[in-house]
PDB file with SEQRES, HELIX, SHEET and CRYST1 records, atoms N, CA, C and O in Angstrom:
SEQRES   1 A   87  MET HIS VAL SER ASN ILE VAL LEU ALA GLN ALA ALA GLU          
SEQRES   2 A   87  GLN ALA ALA ASN ILE ASN PRO GLY LEU ALA ALA ILE GLY          
SEQRES   3 A   87  TYR GLY LEU GLY ALA ILE GLY PRO GLY ILE GLY VAL GLY          
SEQRES   4 A   87  LEU ILE PHE ALA ALA VAL ILE ASN GLY THR ALA ARG GLN          
SEQRES   5 A   87  PRO GLU ALA GLN GLY LYS LEU GLN GLY ILE GLY PHE SER          
SEQRES   6 A   87  THR PHE VAL LEU THR GLU VAL LEU ALA LEU ILE GLY ILE          
SEQRES   7 A   87  VAL ILE TYR PHE ILE ALA SER ALA ALA                          
HELIX    1 AA1 HIS A    2  ALA A   16  1                                  15    
HELIX    2 AA2 PRO A   20  ARG A   51  1                                  32    
HELIX    3 AA3 PRO A   53  ALA A   55  5                                   3    
HELIX    4 AA4 GLN A   56  ALA A   86  1                                  31    
CRYST1    1.000    1.000    1.000  90.00  90.00  90.00 P 1           1          
ATOM      1  N   MET A   1     -77.494  29.122 -57.626  1.00  0.00           N  
ATOM      2  CA  MET A   1     -76.230  28.877 -56.945  1.00  0.00           C  
ATOM      3  C   MET A   1     -75.879  27.392 -56.994  1.00  0.00           C  
ATOM      4  O   MET A   1     -74.725  27.025 -57.214  1.00  0.00           O  
ATOM      5  N   HIS A   2     -76.877  26.549 -56.789  1.00  0.00           N  
ATOM      6  CA  HIS A   2     -76.644  25.110 -56.779  1.00  0.00           C  
ATOM      7  C   HIS A   2     -76.248  24.601 -58.165  1.00  0.00           C  
ATOM      8  O   HIS A   2     -75.391  23.724 -58.279  1.00  0.00           O  
ATOM      9  N   VAL A   3     -76.857  25.139 -59.210  1.00  0.00           N  
ATOM     10  CA  VAL A   3     -76.552  24.715 -60.574  1.00  0.00           C  
ATOM     11  C   VAL A   3     -75.120  25.090 -60.932  1.00  0.00           C  
ATOM     12  O   VAL A   3     -74.428  24.322 -61.600  1.00  0.00           O  
ATOM     13  N   SER A   4     -74.667  26.263 -60.497  1.00  0.00           N  
ATOM     14  CA  SER A   4     -73.292  26.675 -60.813  1.00  0.00           C  
ATOM     15  C   SER A   4     -72.270  25.780 -60.113  1.00  0.00           C  
ATOM     16  O   SER A   4     -71.192  25.538 -60.655  1.00  0.00           O  
ATOM     17  N   ASN A   5     -72.594  25.289 -58.923  1.00  0.00           N  
ATOM     18  CA  ASN A   5     -71.692  24.355 -58.246  1.00  0.00           C  
ATOM     19  C   ASN A   5     -71.581  23.044 -59.010  1.00  0.00           C  
ATOM     20  O   ASN A   5     -70.500  22.459 -59.081  1.00  0.00           O  
ATOM     21  N   ILE A   6     -72.677  22.581 -59.576  1.00  0.00           N  
ATOM     22  CA  ILE A   6     -72.658  21.351 -60.367  1.00  0.00           C  
ATOM     23  C   ILE A   6     -71.829  21.553 -61.627  1.00  0.00           C  
ATOM     24  O   ILE A   6     -71.049  20.681 -62.008  1.00  0.00           O  
ATOM     25  N   VAL A   7     -71.995  22.687 -62.265  1.00  0.00           N  
ATOM     26  CA  VAL A   7     -71.234  22.988 -63.485  1.00  0.00           C  
ATOM     27  C   VAL A   7     -69.748  23.069 -63.168  1.00  0.00           C  
ATOM     28  O   VAL A   7     -68.927  22.558 -63.929  1.00  0.00           O  
ATOM     29  N   LEU A   8     -69.393  23.698 -62.066  1.00  0.00           N  
ATOM     30  CA  LEU A   8     -67.989  23.793 -61.671  1.00  0.00           C  
ATOM     31  C   LEU A   8     -67.408  22.420 -61.335  1.00  0.00           C  
ATOM     32  O   LEU A   8     -66.252  22.140 -61.653  1.00  0.00           O  
ATOM     33  N   ALA A   9     -68.198  21.573 -60.701  1.00  0.00           N  
ATOM     34  CA  ALA A   9     -67.722  20.227 -60.380  1.00  0.00           C  
ATOM     35  C   ALA A   9     -67.491  19.420 -61.644  1.00  0.00           C  
ATOM     36  O   ALA A   9     -66.514  18.677 -61.736  1.00  0.00           O  
ATOM     37  N   GLN A  10     -68.380  19.556 -62.621  1.00  0.00           N  
ATOM     38  CA  GLN A  10     -68.202  18.851 -63.888  1.00  0.00           C  
ATOM     39  C   GLN A  10     -66.983  19.362 -64.641  1.00  0.00           C  
ATOM     40  O   GLN A  10     -66.259  18.579 -65.256  1.00  0.00           O  
ATOM     41  N   ALA A  11     -66.755  20.657 -64.596  1.00  0.00           N  
ATOM     42  CA  ALA A  11     -65.583  21.230 -65.267  1.00  0.00           C  
ATOM     43  C   ALA A  11     -64.297  20.760 -64.596  1.00  0.00           C  
ATOM     44  O   ALA A  11     -63.302  20.511 -65.278  1.00  0.00           O  
ATOM     45  N   ALA A  12     -64.304  20.635 -63.277  1.00  0.00           N  
ATOM     46  CA  ALA A  12     -63.123  20.156 -62.567  1.00  0.00           C  
ATOM     47  C   ALA A  12     -62.830  18.697 -62.906  1.00  0.00           C  
ATOM     48  O   ALA A  12     -61.668  18.312 -63.040  1.00  0.00           O  
ATOM     49  N   GLU A  13     -63.880  17.882 -63.044  1.00  0.00           N  
ATOM     50  CA  GLU A  13     -63.677  16.478 -63.426  1.00  0.00           C  
ATOM     51  C   GLU A  13     -63.101  16.365 -64.834  1.00  0.00           C  
ATOM     52  O   GLU A  13     -62.222  15.541 -65.085  1.00  0.00           O  
ATOM     53  N   GLN A  14     -63.589  17.180 -65.735  1.00  0.00           N  
ATOM     54  CA  GLN A  14     -63.097  17.143 -67.107  1.00  0.00           C  
ATOM     55  C   GLN A  14     -61.674  17.686 -67.185  1.00  0.00           C  
ATOM     56  O   GLN A  14     -60.882  17.203 -67.993  1.00  0.00           O  
ATOM     57  N   ALA A  15     -61.337  18.659 -66.381  1.00  0.00           N  
ATOM     58  CA  ALA A  15     -59.990  19.222 -66.391  1.00  0.00           C  
ATOM     59  C   ALA A  15     -58.980  18.217 -65.866  1.00  0.00           C  
ATOM     60  O   ALA A  15     -57.819  18.243 -66.275  1.00  0.00           O  
ATOM     61  N   ALA A  16     -59.392  17.339 -64.974  1.00  0.00           N  
ATOM     62  CA  ALA A  16     -58.477  16.340 -64.435  1.00  0.00           C  
ATOM     63  C   ALA A  16     -58.222  15.213 -65.431  1.00  0.00           C  
ATOM     64  O   ALA A  16     -57.256  14.467 -65.271  1.00  0.00           O  
ATOM     65  N   ASN A  17     -59.050  15.075 -66.436  1.00  0.00           N  
ATOM     66  CA  ASN A  17     -58.920  13.982 -67.397  1.00  0.00           C  
ATOM     67  C   ASN A  17     -58.427  14.450 -68.768  1.00  0.00           C  
ATOM     68  O   ASN A  17     -58.868  13.927 -69.791  1.00  0.00           O  
ATOM     69  N   ILE A  18     -57.518  15.431 -68.800  1.00  0.00           N  
ATOM     70  CA  ILE A  18     -57.030  15.907 -70.091  1.00  0.00           C  
ATOM     71  C   ILE A  18     -55.850  15.072 -70.553  1.00  0.00           C  
ATOM     72  O   ILE A  18     -55.190  14.401 -69.760  1.00  0.00           O  
ATOM     73  N   ASN A  19     -55.603  15.127 -71.824  1.00  0.00           N  
ATOM     74  CA  ASN A  19     -54.512  14.415 -72.448  1.00  0.00           C  
ATOM     75  C   ASN A  19     -53.165  14.986 -71.970  1.00  0.00           C  
ATOM     76  O   ASN A  19     -53.041  16.206 -71.864  1.00  0.00           O  
ATOM     77  N   PRO A  20     -52.150  14.151 -71.677  1.00  0.00           N  
ATOM     78  CA  PRO A  20     -50.846  14.687 -71.253  1.00  0.00           C  
ATOM     79  C   PRO A  20     -50.201  15.596 -72.304  1.00  0.00           C  
ATOM     80  O   PRO A  20     -49.499  16.545 -71.954  1.00  0.00           O  
ATOM     81  N   GLY A  21     -50.434  15.311 -73.579  1.00  0.00           N  
ATOM     82  CA  GLY A  21     -49.907  16.191 -74.624  1.00  0.00           C  
ATOM     83  C   GLY A  21     -50.544  17.567 -74.576  1.00  0.00           C  
ATOM     84  O   GLY A  21     -49.881  18.583 -74.787  1.00  0.00           O  
ATOM     85  N   LEU A  22     -51.839  17.586 -74.294  1.00  0.00           N  
ATOM     86  CA  LEU A  22     -52.545  18.851 -74.160  1.00  0.00           C  
ATOM     87  C   LEU A  22     -52.047  19.610 -72.936  1.00  0.00           C  
ATOM     88  O   LEU A  22     -51.961  20.838 -72.949  1.00  0.00           O  
ATOM     89  N   ALA A  23     -51.721  18.870 -71.881  1.00  0.00           N  
ATOM     90  CA  ALA A  23     -51.172  19.514 -70.684  1.00  0.00           C  
ATOM     91  C   ALA A  23     -49.818  20.150 -70.988  1.00  0.00           C  
ATOM     92  O   ALA A  23     -49.513  21.230 -70.484  1.00  0.00           O  
ATOM     93  N   ALA A  24     -49.001  19.481 -71.816  1.00  0.00           N  
ATOM     94  CA  ALA A  24     -47.691  20.038 -72.179  1.00  0.00           C  
ATOM     95  C   ALA A  24     -47.855  21.307 -73.011  1.00  0.00           C  
ATOM     96  O   ALA A  24     -47.113  22.273 -72.829  1.00  0.00           O  
ATOM     97  N   ILE A  25     -48.824  21.303 -73.920  1.00  0.00           N  
ATOM     98  CA  ILE A  25     -49.079  22.506 -74.716  1.00  0.00           C  
ATOM     99  C   ILE A  25     -49.569  23.641 -73.815  1.00  0.00           C  
ATOM    100  O   ILE A  25     -49.183  24.797 -73.987  1.00  0.00           O  
ATOM    101  N   GLY A  26     -50.413  23.295 -72.865  1.00  0.00           N  
ATOM    102  CA  GLY A  26     -50.911  24.301 -71.926  1.00  0.00           C  
ATOM    103  C   GLY A  26     -49.805  24.894 -71.087  1.00  0.00           C  
ATOM    104  O   GLY A  26     -49.786  26.100 -70.841  1.00  0.00           O  
ATOM    105  N   TYR A  27     -48.871  24.045 -70.639  1.00  0.00           N  
ATOM    106  CA  TYR A  27     -47.754  24.586 -69.863  1.00  0.00           C  
ATOM    107  C   TYR A  27     -46.859  25.453 -70.734  1.00  0.00           C  
ATOM    108  O   TYR A  27     -46.373  26.492 -70.288  1.00  0.00           O  
ATOM    109  N   GLY A  28     -46.639  25.033 -71.973  1.00  0.00           N  
ATOM    110  CA  GLY A  28     -45.818  25.844 -72.877  1.00  0.00           C  
ATOM    111  C   GLY A  28     -46.418  27.226 -73.087  1.00  0.00           C  
ATOM    112  O   GLY A  28     -45.705  28.229 -73.081  1.00  0.00           O  
ATOM    113  N   LEU A  29     -47.728  27.270 -73.272  1.00  0.00           N  
ATOM    114  CA  LEU A  29     -48.385  28.564 -73.420  1.00  0.00           C  
ATOM    115  C   LEU A  29     -48.371  29.350 -72.108  1.00  0.00           C  
ATOM    116  O   LEU A  29     -48.264  30.576 -72.112  1.00  0.00           O  
ATOM    117  N   GLY A  30     -48.482  28.635 -70.986  1.00  0.00           N  
ATOM    118  CA  GLY A  30     -48.454  29.298 -69.687  1.00  0.00           C  
ATOM    119  C   GLY A  30     -47.083  29.833 -69.328  1.00  0.00           C  
ATOM    120  O   GLY A  30     -46.976  30.764 -68.530  1.00  0.00           O  
ATOM    121  N   ALA A  31     -46.029  29.262 -69.901  1.00  0.00           N  
ATOM    122  CA  ALA A  31     -44.675  29.725 -69.602  1.00  0.00           C  
ATOM    123  C   ALA A  31     -44.311  30.973 -70.392  1.00  0.00           C  
ATOM    124  O   ALA A  31     -43.313  31.630 -70.092  1.00  0.00           O  
ATOM    125  N   ILE A  32     -45.111  31.304 -71.396  1.00  0.00           N  
ATOM    126  CA  ILE A  32     -44.835  32.509 -72.184  1.00  0.00           C  
ATOM    127  C   ILE A  32     -44.996  33.759 -71.315  1.00  0.00           C  
ATOM    128  O   ILE A  32     -44.191  34.686 -71.400  1.00  0.00           O  
ATOM    129  N   GLY A  33     -46.030  33.780 -70.485  1.00  0.00           N  
ATOM    130  CA  GLY A  33     -46.301  34.949 -69.644  1.00  0.00           C  
ATOM    131  C   GLY A  33     -45.158  35.287 -68.704  1.00  0.00           C  
ATOM    132  O   GLY A  33     -44.690  36.426 -68.704  1.00  0.00           O  
ATOM    133  N   PRO A  34     -44.685  34.326 -67.891  1.00  0.00           N  
ATOM    134  CA  PRO A  34     -43.545  34.635 -67.028  1.00  0.00           C  
ATOM    135  C   PRO A  34     -42.281  34.993 -67.811  1.00  0.00           C  
ATOM    136  O   PRO A  34     -41.481  35.807 -67.349  1.00  0.00           O  
ATOM    137  N   GLY A  35     -42.093  34.395 -68.988  1.00  0.00           N  
ATOM    138  CA  GLY A  35     -40.920  34.737 -69.799  1.00  0.00           C  
ATOM    139  C   GLY A  35     -40.953  36.186 -70.247  1.00  0.00           C  
ATOM    140  O   GLY A  35     -39.945  36.889 -70.180  1.00  0.00           O  
ATOM    141  N   ILE A  36     -42.109  36.627 -70.701  1.00  0.00           N  
ATOM    142  CA  ILE A  36     -42.261  38.025 -71.108  1.00  0.00           C  
ATOM    143  C   ILE A  36     -42.137  38.939 -69.885  1.00  0.00           C  
ATOM    144  O   ILE A  36     -41.530  40.007 -69.961  1.00  0.00           O  
ATOM    145  N   GLY A  37     -42.715  38.511 -68.761  1.00  0.00           N  
ATOM    146  CA  GLY A  37     -42.642  39.321 -67.544  1.00  0.00           C  
ATOM    147  C   GLY A  37     -41.224  39.538 -67.063  1.00  0.00           C  
ATOM    148  O   GLY A  37     -40.868  40.646 -66.663  1.00  0.00           O  
ATOM    149  N   VAL A  38     -40.403  38.487 -67.098  1.00  0.00           N  
ATOM    150  CA  VAL A  38     -39.013  38.616 -66.669  1.00  0.00           C  
ATOM    151  C   VAL A  38     -38.267  39.572 -67.593  1.00  0.00           C  
ATOM    152  O   VAL A  38     -37.475  40.395 -67.134  1.00  0.00           O  
ATOM    153  N   GLY A  39     -38.519  39.462 -68.885  1.00  0.00           N  
ATOM    154  CA  GLY A  39     -37.877  40.381 -69.828  1.00  0.00           C  
ATOM    155  C   GLY A  39     -38.251  41.824 -69.562  1.00  0.00           C  
ATOM    156  O   GLY A  39     -37.394  42.707 -69.604  1.00  0.00           O  
ATOM    157  N   LEU A  40     -39.528  42.074 -69.289  1.00  0.00           N  
ATOM    158  CA  LEU A  40     -39.970  43.441 -69.012  1.00  0.00           C  
ATOM    159  C   LEU A  40     -39.406  43.966 -67.695  1.00  0.00           C  
ATOM    160  O   LEU A  40     -39.077  45.147 -67.584  1.00  0.00           O  
ATOM    161  N   ILE A  41     -39.295  43.085 -66.697  1.00  0.00           N  
ATOM    162  CA  ILE A  41     -38.763  43.507 -65.402  1.00  0.00           C  
ATOM    163  C   ILE A  41     -37.330  43.984 -65.545  1.00  0.00           C  
ATOM    164  O   ILE A  41     -36.985  45.080 -65.101  1.00  0.00           O  
ATOM    165  N   PHE A  42     -36.490  43.156 -66.170  1.00  0.00           N  
ATOM    166  CA  PHE A  42     -35.082  43.534 -66.256  1.00  0.00           C  
ATOM    167  C   PHE A  42     -34.839  44.639 -67.280  1.00  0.00           C  
ATOM    168  O   PHE A  42     -33.857  45.372 -67.165  1.00  0.00           O  
ATOM    169  N   ALA A  43     -35.714  44.775 -68.281  1.00  0.00           N  
ATOM    170  CA  ALA A  43     -35.621  45.922 -69.186  1.00  0.00           C  
ATOM    171  C   ALA A  43     -35.882  47.213 -68.414  1.00  0.00           C  
ATOM    172  O   ALA A  43     -35.219  48.224 -68.645  1.00  0.00           O  
ATOM    173  N   ALA A  44     -36.848  47.177 -67.499  1.00  0.00           N  
ATOM    174  CA  ALA A  44     -37.142  48.358 -66.688  1.00  0.00           C  
ATOM    175  C   ALA A  44     -35.997  48.661 -65.724  1.00  0.00           C  
ATOM    176  O   ALA A  44     -35.680  49.826 -65.484  1.00  0.00           O  
ATOM    177  N   VAL A  45     -35.373  47.614 -65.170  1.00  0.00           N  
ATOM    178  CA  VAL A  45     -34.232  47.833 -64.266  1.00  0.00           C  
ATOM    179  C   VAL A  45     -33.071  48.469 -65.026  1.00  0.00           C  
ATOM    180  O   VAL A  45     -32.445  49.409 -64.534  1.00  0.00           O  
ATOM    181  N   ILE A  46     -32.783  47.961 -66.219  1.00  0.00           N  
ATOM    182  CA  ILE A  46     -31.688  48.525 -67.016  1.00  0.00           C  
ATOM    183  C   ILE A  46     -32.004  49.958 -67.425  1.00  0.00           C  
ATOM    184  O   ILE A  46     -31.129  50.824 -67.375  1.00  0.00           O  
ATOM    185  N   ASN A  47     -33.235  50.214 -67.824  1.00  0.00           N  
ATOM    186  CA  ASN A  47     -33.640  51.557 -68.217  1.00  0.00           C  
ATOM    187  C   ASN A  47     -33.548  52.527 -67.030  1.00  0.00           C  
ATOM    188  O   ASN A  47     -33.052  53.645 -67.169  1.00  0.00           O  
ATOM    189  N   GLY A  48     -34.026  52.088 -65.879  1.00  0.00           N  
ATOM    190  CA  GLY A  48     -33.955  52.949 -64.696  1.00  0.00           C  
ATOM    191  C   GLY A  48     -32.533  53.208 -64.240  1.00  0.00           C  
ATOM    192  O   GLY A  48     -32.211  54.308 -63.793  1.00  0.00           O  
ATOM    193  N   THR A  49     -31.677  52.197 -64.350  1.00  0.00           N  
ATOM    194  CA  THR A  49     -30.274  52.366 -63.971  1.00  0.00           C  
ATOM    195  C   THR A  49     -29.574  53.307 -64.938  1.00  0.00           C  
ATOM    196  O   THR A  49     -28.714  54.086 -64.529  1.00  0.00           O  
ATOM    197  N   ALA A  50     -29.929  53.245 -66.203  1.00  0.00           N  
ATOM    198  CA  ALA A  50     -29.335  54.158 -67.178  1.00  0.00           C  
ATOM    199  C   ALA A  50     -29.756  55.596 -66.923  1.00  0.00           C  
ATOM    200  O   ALA A  50     -28.981  56.523 -67.159  1.00  0.00           O  
ATOM    201  N   ARG A  51     -30.977  55.788 -66.441  1.00  0.00           N  
ATOM    202  CA  ARG A  51     -31.455  57.144 -66.171  1.00  0.00           C  
ATOM    203  C   ARG A  51     -30.924  57.694 -64.847  1.00  0.00           C  
ATOM    204  O   ARG A  51     -30.581  58.873 -64.756  1.00  0.00           O  
ATOM    205  N   GLN A  52     -30.855  56.838 -63.818  1.00  0.00           N  
ATOM    206  CA  GLN A  52     -30.369  57.270 -62.506  1.00  0.00           C  
ATOM    207  C   GLN A  52     -29.437  56.207 -61.941  1.00  0.00           C  
ATOM    208  O   GLN A  52     -29.883  55.300 -61.238  1.00  0.00           O  
ATOM    209  N   PRO A  53     -28.153  56.312 -62.242  1.00  0.00           N  
ATOM    210  CA  PRO A  53     -27.210  55.286 -61.792  1.00  0.00           C  
ATOM    211  C   PRO A  53     -27.128  55.148 -60.271  1.00  0.00           C  
ATOM    212  O   PRO A  53     -26.788  54.078 -59.767  1.00  0.00           O  
ATOM    213  N   GLU A  54     -27.433  56.211 -59.544  1.00  0.00           N  
ATOM    214  CA  GLU A  54     -27.345  56.129 -58.079  1.00  0.00           C  
ATOM    215  C   GLU A  54     -28.451  55.266 -57.480  1.00  0.00           C  
ATOM    216  O   GLU A  54     -28.356  54.868 -56.319  1.00  0.00           O  
ATOM    217  N   ALA A  55     -29.488  54.972 -58.245  1.00  0.00           N  
ATOM    218  CA  ALA A  55     -30.595  54.149 -57.758  1.00  0.00           C  
ATOM    219  C   ALA A  55     -30.427  52.679 -58.137  1.00  0.00           C  
ATOM    220  O   ALA A  55     -31.374  51.901 -58.017  1.00  0.00           O  
ATOM    221  N   GLN A  56     -29.247  52.293 -58.587  1.00  0.00           N  
ATOM    222  CA  GLN A  56     -29.040  50.936 -59.085  1.00  0.00           C  
ATOM    223  C   GLN A  56     -29.328  49.874 -58.029  1.00  0.00           C  
ATOM    224  O   GLN A  56     -30.001  48.886 -58.325  1.00  0.00           O  
ATOM    225  N   GLY A  57     -28.838  50.053 -56.817  1.00  0.00           N  
ATOM    226  CA  GLY A  57     -29.047  49.061 -55.763  1.00  0.00           C  
ATOM    227  C   GLY A  57     -30.515  48.852 -55.438  1.00  0.00           C  
ATOM    228  O   GLY A  57     -30.977  47.719 -55.299  1.00  0.00           O  
ATOM    229  N   LYS A  58     -31.242  49.953 -55.319  1.00  0.00           N  
ATOM    230  CA  LYS A  58     -32.668  49.863 -55.008  1.00  0.00           C  
ATOM    231  C   LYS A  58     -33.441  49.212 -56.167  1.00  0.00           C  
ATOM    232  O   LYS A  58     -34.332  48.392 -55.949  1.00  0.00           O  
ATOM    233  N   LEU A  59     -33.084  49.593 -57.396  1.00  0.00           N  
ATOM    234  CA  LEU A  59     -33.768  49.023 -58.552  1.00  0.00           C  
ATOM    235  C   LEU A  59     -33.484  47.529 -58.696  1.00  0.00           C  
ATOM    236  O   LEU A  59     -34.371  46.761 -59.068  1.00  0.00           O  
ATOM    237  N   GLN A  60     -32.254  47.115 -58.404  1.00  0.00           N  
ATOM    238  CA  GLN A  60     -31.936  45.697 -58.508  1.00  0.00           C  
ATOM    239  C   GLN A  60     -32.681  44.880 -57.457  1.00  0.00           C  
ATOM    240  O   GLN A  60     -33.125  43.764 -57.729  1.00  0.00           O  
ATOM    241  N   GLY A  61     -32.815  45.436 -56.267  1.00  0.00           N  
ATOM    242  CA  GLY A  61     -33.575  44.743 -55.224  1.00  0.00           C  
ATOM    243  C   GLY A  61     -35.026  44.553 -55.619  1.00  0.00           C  
ATOM    244  O   GLY A  61     -35.588  43.470 -55.459  1.00  0.00           O  
ATOM    245  N   ILE A  62     -35.627  45.613 -56.135  1.00  0.00           N  
ATOM    246  CA  ILE A  62     -37.018  45.527 -56.597  1.00  0.00           C  
ATOM    247  C   ILE A  62     -37.114  44.568 -57.779  1.00  0.00           C  
ATOM    248  O   ILE A  62     -38.054  43.778 -57.870  1.00  0.00           O  
ATOM    249  N   GLY A  63     -36.134  44.641 -58.687  1.00  0.00           N  
ATOM    250  CA  GLY A  63     -36.146  43.774 -59.867  1.00  0.00           C  
ATOM    251  C   GLY A  63     -36.063  42.312 -59.503  1.00  0.00           C  
ATOM    252  O   GLY A  63     -36.797  41.491 -60.054  1.00  0.00           O  
ATOM    253  N   PHE A  64     -35.172  41.970 -58.574  1.00  0.00           N  
ATOM    254  CA  PHE A  64     -35.035  40.561 -58.207  1.00  0.00           C  
ATOM    255  C   PHE A  64     -36.245  40.049 -57.423  1.00  0.00           C  
ATOM    256  O   PHE A  64     -36.629  38.888 -57.567  1.00  0.00           O  
ATOM    257  N   SER A  65     -36.845  40.904 -56.600  1.00  0.00           N  
ATOM    258  CA  SER A  65     -38.026  40.436 -55.862  1.00  0.00           C  
ATOM    259  C   SER A  65     -39.209  40.211 -56.811  1.00  0.00           C  
ATOM    260  O   SER A  65     -39.954  39.246 -56.643  1.00  0.00           O  
ATOM    261  N   THR A  66     -39.389  41.080 -57.797  1.00  0.00           N  
ATOM    262  CA  THR A  66     -40.467  40.862 -58.754  1.00  0.00           C  
ATOM    263  C   THR A  66     -40.140  39.702 -59.694  1.00  0.00           C  
ATOM    264  O   THR A  66     -41.047  39.020 -60.172  1.00  0.00           O  
ATOM    265  N   PHE A  67     -38.851  39.472 -59.964  1.00  0.00           N  
ATOM    266  CA  PHE A  67     -38.437  38.309 -60.755  1.00  0.00           C  
ATOM    267  C   PHE A  67     -38.849  37.020 -60.050  1.00  0.00           C  
ATOM    268  O   PHE A  67     -39.344  36.089 -60.686  1.00  0.00           O  
ATOM    269  N   VAL A  68     -38.644  36.971 -58.747  1.00  0.00           N  
ATOM    270  CA  VAL A  68     -39.016  35.776 -57.981  1.00  0.00           C  
ATOM    271  C   VAL A  68     -40.525  35.559 -58.031  1.00  0.00           C  
ATOM    272  O   VAL A  68     -40.983  34.430 -58.208  1.00  0.00           O  
ATOM    273  N   LEU A  69     -41.289  36.618 -57.877  1.00  0.00           N  
ATOM    274  CA  LEU A  69     -42.745  36.483 -57.935  1.00  0.00           C  
ATOM    275  C   LEU A  69     -43.208  36.015 -59.309  1.00  0.00           C  
ATOM    276  O   LEU A  69     -44.152  35.232 -59.414  1.00  0.00           O  
ATOM    277  N   THR A  70     -42.554  36.485 -60.353  1.00  0.00           N  
ATOM    278  CA  THR A  70     -42.917  36.074 -61.704  1.00  0.00           C  
ATOM    279  C   THR A  70     -42.554  34.616 -61.949  1.00  0.00           C  
ATOM    280  O   THR A  70     -43.318  33.885 -62.580  1.00  0.00           O  
ATOM    281  N   GLU A  71     -41.411  34.191 -61.462  1.00  0.00           N  
ATOM    282  CA  GLU A  71     -40.991  32.811 -61.666  1.00  0.00           C  
ATOM    283  C   GLU A  71     -41.835  31.827 -60.871  1.00  0.00           C  
ATOM    284  O   GLU A  71     -41.941  30.660 -61.248  1.00  0.00           O  
ATOM    285  N   VAL A  72     -42.436  32.278 -59.778  1.00  0.00           N  
ATOM    286  CA  VAL A  72     -43.341  31.415 -59.019  1.00  0.00           C  
ATOM    287  C   VAL A  72     -44.521  31.005 -59.901  1.00  0.00           C  
ATOM    288  O   VAL A  72     -45.021  29.886 -59.788  1.00  0.00           O  
ATOM    289  N   LEU A  73     -44.965  31.906 -60.775  1.00  0.00           N  
ATOM    290  CA  LEU A  73     -46.056  31.563 -61.687  1.00  0.00           C  
ATOM    291  C   LEU A  73     -45.654  30.429 -62.620  1.00  0.00           C  
ATOM    292  O   LEU A  73     -46.459  29.540 -62.896  1.00  0.00           O  
ATOM    293  N   ALA A  74     -44.416  30.450 -63.109  1.00  0.00           N  
ATOM    294  CA  ALA A  74     -43.946  29.375 -63.979  1.00  0.00           C  
ATOM    295  C   ALA A  74     -43.839  28.064 -63.195  1.00  0.00           C  
ATOM    296  O   ALA A  74     -44.157  26.999 -63.723  1.00  0.00           O  
ATOM    297  N   LEU A  75     -43.399  28.137 -61.953  1.00  0.00           N  
ATOM    298  CA  LEU A  75     -43.297  26.923 -61.137  1.00  0.00           C  
ATOM    299  C   LEU A  75     -44.675  26.341 -60.824  1.00  0.00           C  
ATOM    300  O   LEU A  75     -44.851  25.123 -60.816  1.00  0.00           O  
ATOM    301  N   ILE A  76     -45.634  27.203 -60.572  1.00  0.00           N  
ATOM    302  CA  ILE A  76     -46.993  26.728 -60.346  1.00  0.00           C  
ATOM    303  C   ILE A  76     -47.513  26.057 -61.616  1.00  0.00           C  
ATOM    304  O   ILE A  76     -48.205  25.041 -61.545  1.00  0.00           O  
ATOM    305  N   GLY A  77     -47.182  26.619 -62.768  1.00  0.00           N  
ATOM    306  CA  GLY A  77     -47.604  26.037 -64.036  1.00  0.00           C  
ATOM    307  C   GLY A  77     -47.027  24.657 -64.258  1.00  0.00           C  
ATOM    308  O   GLY A  77     -47.730  23.767 -64.736  1.00  0.00           O  
ATOM    309  N   ILE A  78     -45.754  24.455 -63.920  1.00  0.00           N  
ATOM    310  CA  ILE A  78     -45.153  23.135 -64.129  1.00  0.00           C  
ATOM    311  C   ILE A  78     -45.701  22.118 -63.128  1.00  0.00           C  
ATOM    312  O   ILE A  78     -45.808  20.936 -63.456  1.00  0.00           O  
ATOM    313  N   VAL A  79     -46.044  22.546 -61.937  1.00  0.00           N  
ATOM    314  CA  VAL A  79     -46.668  21.639 -60.967  1.00  0.00           C  
ATOM    315  C   VAL A  79     -48.044  21.213 -61.478  1.00  0.00           C  
ATOM    316  O   VAL A  79     -48.407  20.040 -61.385  1.00  0.00           O  
ATOM    317  N   ILE A  80     -48.798  22.152 -62.009  1.00  0.00           N  
ATOM    318  CA  ILE A  80     -50.111  21.812 -62.551  1.00  0.00           C  
ATOM    319  C   ILE A  80     -49.966  20.889 -63.762  1.00  0.00           C  
ATOM    320  O   ILE A  80     -50.791  19.998 -63.967  1.00  0.00           O  
ATOM    321  N   TYR A  81     -48.910  21.101 -64.569  1.00  0.00           N  
ATOM    322  CA  TYR A  81     -48.651  20.202 -65.698  1.00  0.00           C  
ATOM    323  C   TYR A  81     -48.424  18.776 -65.212  1.00  0.00           C  
ATOM    324  O   TYR A  81     -48.990  17.836 -65.770  1.00  0.00           O  
ATOM    325  N   PHE A  82     -47.598  18.604 -64.172  1.00  0.00           N  
ATOM    326  CA  PHE A  82     -47.327  17.262 -63.679  1.00  0.00           C  
ATOM    327  C   PHE A  82     -48.577  16.617 -63.069  1.00  0.00           C  
ATOM    328  O   PHE A  82     -48.791  15.411 -63.201  1.00  0.00           O  
ATOM    329  N   ILE A  83     -49.384  17.422 -62.413  1.00  0.00           N  
ATOM    330  CA  ILE A  83     -50.634  16.890 -61.861  1.00  0.00           C  
ATOM    331  C   ILE A  83     -51.570  16.470 -62.992  1.00  0.00           C  
ATOM    332  O   ILE A  83     -52.189  15.408 -62.919  1.00  0.00           O  
ATOM    333  N   ALA A  84     -51.678  17.285 -64.026  1.00  0.00           N  
ATOM    334  CA  ALA A  84     -52.592  16.981 -65.134  1.00  0.00           C  
ATOM    335  C   ALA A  84     -52.108  15.811 -65.969  1.00  0.00           C  
ATOM    336  O   ALA A  84     -52.918  15.027 -66.463  1.00  0.00           O  
ATOM    337  N   SER A  85     -50.786  15.681 -66.136  1.00  0.00           N  
ATOM    338  CA  SER A  85     -50.292  14.599 -66.973  1.00  0.00           C  
ATOM    339  C   SER A  85     -50.240  13.269 -66.228  1.00  0.00           C  
ATOM    340  O   SER A  85     -50.162  12.216 -66.861  1.00  0.00           O  
ATOM    341  N   ALA A  86     -50.282  13.295 -64.903  1.00  0.00           N  
ATOM    342  CA  ALA A  86     -50.268  12.049 -64.127  1.00  0.00           C  
ATOM    343  C   ALA A  86     -51.640  11.391 -64.098  1.00  0.00           C  
ATOM    344  O   ALA A  86     -51.748  10.186 -63.868  1.00  0.00           O  
ATOM    345  N   ALA A  87     -52.668  12.161 -64.325  1.00  0.00           N  
ATOM    346  CA  ALA A  87     -54.021  11.608 -64.259  1.00  0.00           C  
ATOM    347  C   ALA A  87     -54.358  10.728 -65.438  1.00  0.00           C  
ATOM    348  O   ALA A  87     -55.465  10.195 -65.515  1.00  0.00           O  
TER     349      ALA A  87                                                      
END                                                                             
């Protein structure tokens, strides 16, 4: 248990000292996930609305709430980018 804590501490120190260019590449790759997620969310909303038009309001509410949760991941990624590039 003690050895794993040392390894984790060393990994955290090395992660804080990464190149800002590498941090930008990491954020770019990290932004792909939320981008794909948003596309899938609204594709499902459009598909569900096409199948059952009376459920449009409920589907849009669910779609927008999951959109917000997905975009929070992108915002967390950009905050981590700024933290990593400032070091």
